[in-house]
C-alpha angles and dihedrals in degrees: 000000000000123000121254114267126234118226125199117208125165091342095309127116116220126186109227119190110228093195125069110233130203120234101176142009133200140167133230122194091279107010145067110225120200124186117207126211091247091060099259116136118209123199123190128178115253086229086077089060110044093180091057093040092054097039127106118252088249092057092045090054091052100084139124136196119257117218095357094305103330087117145354127241129199106196098192091050098039087229126146125182124183124211092228088053091054088050092049092247125133113267 
């Protein structure tokens, strides 16, 4: 994970996060839906994630954020998904 960048504009220093972070996740019948802190909403087909696709609703609901939203972890499923990976960026 890269460190946040500092931006200088008109004599002010502003901390700019260089990594998109997740703030919420949800599921539809056939998709994983991830909301990012900048307001973007990502939707990916469950077909991309067979462990999630085949999991019970209980196991899908048992998740936690990794690194404050950099990724999502499902302990019962041994599944980890990164936000950069969902965006097609290098992890």
